[in-house]
C-alpha positions in Angstrom: -14.8 -33.6 8.8 -13.1 -30.6 7.2 -14.7 -29.1 4.0 -12.2 -26.4 3.1 -12.1 -24.7 -0.3 -8.9 -23.4 -1.8 -9.0 -19.7 -2.2 -5.5 -18.7 -3.2 -1.8 -19.5 -3.1 0.2 -16.8 -1.3 3.3 -15.7 -3.2 6.0 -13.7 -1.4 7.7 -11.1 -3.5 10.4 -8.4 -2.9 9.4 -6.0 -5.8 5.7 -5.9 -6.1 5.2 -4.1 -9.4 7.9 -6.2 -11.2 6.4 -9.4 -9.8 2.9 -8.4 -10.9 4.2 -7.5 -14.4 5.9 -10.9 -14.6 2.7 -12.7 -13.7 0.6 -10.7 -16.2 3.2 -11.5 -18.9 2.4 -15.2 -18.1 -1.3 -14.5 -18.8 -2.6 -13.7 -15.3 -5.3 -11.1 -14.9 -5.1 -8.5 -12.1 -8.1 -9.0 -9.8 -7.4 -6.2 -7.3 -5.3 -3.1 -6.9 -2.7 -3.2 -4.2 -4.2 -3.2 -0.8 -2.1 -1.7 2.1 -2.4 -3.9 5.2 -1.2 -1.8 8.1 -1.6 -4.5 10.7 0.7 -6.9 8.9 3.0 -4.4 7.2 2.4 -5.8 3.7 0.9 -4.8 0.3 -1.4 -7.4 -1.4 -2.7 -7.9 -4.9 -4.7 -10.8 -6.3 -4.2 -12.2 -9.8 -6.1 -15.1 -11.6 -5.4 -17.5 -14.4 -7.3 -20.6 -15.5 -9.3 -20.5 -12.3 -6.2 -20.3 -10.0 -5.8 -17.3 -7.7 -2.4 -16.0 -6.7 -2.0 -13.5 -3.8 1.1 -11.4 -4.2 2.5 -10.4 -0.8 5.1 -7.7 -0.5 6.4 -6.3 2.8 6.7 -2.5 3.0 8.2 -2.5 6.6 11.2 -4.2 7.9 9.1 -5.5 10.8 6.3 -6.9 8.7 4.9 -10.3 9.3 6.8 -11.7 6.3 10.1 -9.8 6.2 12.0 -12.6 7.9 10.5 -15.2 5.5 11.5 -13.1 2.5 15.1 -12.9 3.7 15.3 -16.7 4.1 13.1 -17.8 1.2 13.3 -15.0 -1.5 10.5 -14.7 -4.0 8.4 -17.9 -3.6 5.0 -19.4 -3.0 4.7 -19.9 0.8 1.1 -20.7 1.8 -2.2 -22.1 0.6 -5.3 -20.3 1.8 -8.6 -22.0 2.5 -12.1 -20.7 2.9 -13.9 -22.0 6.0 -17.6 -22.1 6.3 -17.3 -23.1 10.0 -14.3 -21.2 11.1 -14.2 -22.0 14.8 -14.9 -25.7 14.4 -12.5 -26.0 11.5 -9.8 -24.2 13.5 -10.3 -26.6 16.4 -10.1 -29.6 14.0 -7.0 -28.3 12.4 -5.4 -28.0 15.9 -6.3 -31.6 16.6 -4.6 -32.5 13.3 -1.3 -30.9 14.5 -1.7 -27.4 13.0 -0.4 -24.7 15.3 -1.8 -21.2 15.0 1.1 -18.8 14.5 -1.1 -15.6 14.4 -4.1 -14.4 16.2 -7.3 -14.3 14.1 -7.6 -10.8 12.8 -9.3 -9.0 9.9 -7.6 -8.9 6.5 -8.3 -5.7 4.5 -7.6 -7.5 1.2 -10.2 -10.1 2.0 -13.2 -7.8 2.8 -11.9 -7.6 6.4 -12.8 -11.2 7.1 -11.0 -12.8 10.0 -7.9 -14.9 9.0 -5.5 -17.0 10.9 -2.2 -18.6 9.8 -1.2 -22.0 11.0 1.9 -24.2 10.7 2.0 -28.0 10.3 5.3 -29.8 10.6 4.8 -31.9 7.5 3.1 -29.2 5.3 4.3 -25.8 6.3 2.0 -22.8 6.4 -1.7 -22.4 5.6 -4.1 -19.6 6.0 -7.8 -20.0 7.0 -10.4 -17.4 6.1 -13.7 -17.1 8.0 -16.2 -17.2 5.1 -19.6 -18.5 6.3 -20.8 -18.6 2.7 -18.1 -21.1 1.7 
């Protein structure tokens, strides 16, 4: 049985500094400076309020992993990220539940270079899974 813990909600934004300023005006506290993720072509910053973590994701290249999503969806939350203490077995179970991996697992600089994978489910949309043995 899955025992995943919510880590953050990914929020896609076009203008990173304006978005971060808007969240801080709502009372969010900045948890990290912008991290440049070369592999995915994005900049990432984490913010927190009332125990909720938001990951701001802003593409800096036209061929980034999320540029197409930003064109279609505009500024919006677009995934929930979960910590996995048993990454390979959780990934296998998610596949059995109908989640399809849409990326290869790869290290994420904004998450201490832990491996992550993104998956899609036809009824829920996108989730992210972080390999986090301590979870």
